[in-house]
N, C-alpha and C positions, 0 to 999 in steps of 0.2 A: 724512268731512271737510268741514269746512266752506270755501266756496269762499275762495278770498285775493283782496286787491286789491292793484291797482298803486297807491303813491302818490309823489310827487316829493318829496325831501326838499328843504328849504328852508332849514335848518340841520344842521349835524354832530347827530347821533344817534350815543353811543357804543354801541358792539358792532352796528351796524344799519346804517350809512352815514354819507357825507358828502353836504354840498350838493352837490346839481346830480344827487344819483343817484336812479334810479328803481329802487325794492324792493317784493317782494310780500310784503304783513302782512297777518294775521289782520284782518276788518271791524271786530271790536270793539276790537284795538289802536289800529285809525287813528283810529275812530271816540271813542274814549272818552280818548285821550292824546294820539295825536300831532297831528290837528286841533286839537284846546282850548288846547293850547301852541305852537302856530303852529310846530310843526317840519316839516311836511308838507303838502300839498294832495293832492287827488286827480289822480291822472296821466290828465286828458283831454288832447283834442287842444289844446285853448287852452293847458295847463299845459306839456306838452311843446315848446311854441314856444320856451318859458323857458329849458327845459335848458344852452343853450350861455350865455346870459349867468349864470344861476345856476353853474354849474363855472364861469367863468372867474374868476368873485368866489372861489367855493369855494378854489380853486388860492392866490388870493391870501393869503387868510386861512389856509389850510394852511402856507403860507411863515411868515407871522409867527406861528402859533401853536408850530411845530417851533423857531421863535428863544427864544418865551419860555420853552418848555420844558428848552430846553438850558441858558438862561440858572437856572433854579431847578432844574434836575439838580445844580447845584456846589454848591447848598445844602444841598439836601434829602437829597442822597446820603449814606448811610450816618449819621443824622440818629438819637438813641436817643430813643425815650419809656418810659415808665413808668406800667403800669398794674395798680391796686391792685384784690383780687380775694381774697371769703370762702373759708376754706381748709375742706374739709371733713376731711382724714386725708393725713398725710404733705404729699405735694404735689398731691391731686388738690384741684381748685376743687370750691367748691360749686354753679357755675354754670359758664357758659362765655365767652370771648371772641371776640367776631366781627369785622366789615369796620366797624358800627357805633360799637364802644368804638375803635376803632384810629382811624378819622379824628377821633373828639371828641379822643383822645390827641394825632394832630397836629397838630388846630388850637389847642390850648393851646399847642404848640410853634409856631404861627405857620404851617407848612405847611397851604393849602386843595385839598385834594382829595376827589373823587367817591367813594363805594363801590366803584362800579366799576370805579375804575380800581386797585381793590387786589386782589391776586392771592392770594386764602385758600383752599385746595382743601378744609378742614376748620376749624371751630370749633377755638380752644385750650380744653383743659379739663386742663392742668396748669400746675404752675407752673414759670418757666423764662425763657430766653433764644430769642427765635424773629427769624431772618431774613425781611423779607418784603418782596415784590417789587410796584412800585408803577407804573405806567404813565401817565409825566406825558401824553404822548405816543406815537401807534404805534411810531415809531423812538426815543422815548426812555422807555427805563428807569432805576428808579434802585431802591436797598434801603435800608429803613429796619430799624431796629432794636428791638425790640419786649420792653421786660423784663415781665413780669405777675410782682407779688409778692403778697404776704400783706399784707392789708388791717388786719392786727393790729399795733400799734405794738411792743406787747410780743413780737412772734413773731421767732426768730432771722433771721439774714441771709439773702438767697435764698442765698449761696452756701454757708453753712452747713447753711441746708436740704435744696440739692441733695446737699452731701458724703452728711448723715446718710440719705437717702435711697438714695445708691448703695451705701451701706457696707449697709444692710438686704438690699440688692437683691443684694451679692454671696454675703453672709450664708446666703440663701436659697437661691441656688446651688451653693453649697458642700455645702450640706446634702441637699439633690437627689442632686447627683451623689454623695455619700456613700453616701445609702441604696441607689442604683442599687449602686452596687459590692458593699454590704453584700447586697442580694437576689443579685446575680450569683454571689457568691462561696459562697452557704447553696445555693443552687441546684445549683454544680458538684459540692459535696462528696458529698450523696447520691447524686446521679448516680453518682460515682466508688465509692463503696461498691457502689452495687447492681450496678456492671459487675463489681467483683473478686469477690462472691459468686457469681453467673453464670459467672466461670471456674473455679470451684471446684467449683461443681456439676456442670459439664459434664467437669469432668477423672474420668476411670473407668480403672482399672486395666488394662492392654494385656492382650488377651484371647490366648489361644496362636495360636499360628498354625499353620492348619491345614496338610497336603500337600497339596502342588498335586494335580489334579485325575490319576488314572494313576501315581501317584509311591506306593510300598510304603515303609513307614518302615524304617529298617535294621535288623539282628538285635538282637535283646538292648533295644530301646526300645519298651518297653510301657508302656504311661499304667497309672495306677493303676486307674485306674477298670476295665480292660479285665483287670486280673489279677485285682482281686477277684472279678467275676463266675466265670471262668471254674473258681476252686479251691471255692468255693459250689456249683458245680453239680455236680465231681466227688463233693464230701462227700456231697451228697444221693444221687447216684448209688449210694454203696459202700452208705449204709443200707437203702437199699431192696432191693438184689441182695444173697442171700449170696456169698460166695468162689468162685470159681470152682474146682470138684473138688468141696469141701467138702461141698458138698450131695449130690453124687449118690453119693456113697461113701457116708453117712447111709443114702441110702435102701435100697441094695443090702444092707447091714448087718442092717437091720428085716426086709426079704422073706427070708433064711437063717430069720433067727430064728422066724417065724411059721409056716415051710414043715418 
């Protein structure tokens, strides 16, 4: 960072200081602006001896400037100026409006101010009405009303243009809201259907209750599964083995015949 130098202001410099103030600035700023325009001198030992004299003079001038600013504020406050600009689309300007254009418009209205006295945070890029703060003095601030209008003489009035733009904006917002609601309702319906299908799939016939461990089923209570295998087993056993007693009797008769 370049070394800064001390200068003694011999005149008030907006946003830097008042007459008699010793301030530190970049050497290039002092060399190229403050010294050539007689706004400051180098703050060496000789210059610093002038500080008291300059400050007394500055205090007197300050009182006079404040009185003038207060008188001017009565006529300037709430002054309205109009600035005509080309329009690109709807209320969008083809260019923009800055302090330069506002200073020129105020000068036409008989109000002479410096661009540094106008507090404009950003350039104006749309048609409309704007309240701009102007600092006539550090303790005296006023508001001027700036109307930015279409430079086309055949264009609708500012009020009509702003109303049409507001209506379009409201339509767009309503359409967006309706689209969001439609999407939300569309997403909710399939989710509900899927949930219903899932619930149906989960529903299964209740299983037969098994008897608790150690408990025997009551007499006469046999399931079909237990009855059928028992009958089948008995039938199979009857086919394979002859009836009890009949086989033995036949064998004895055969033996007697042979003997």
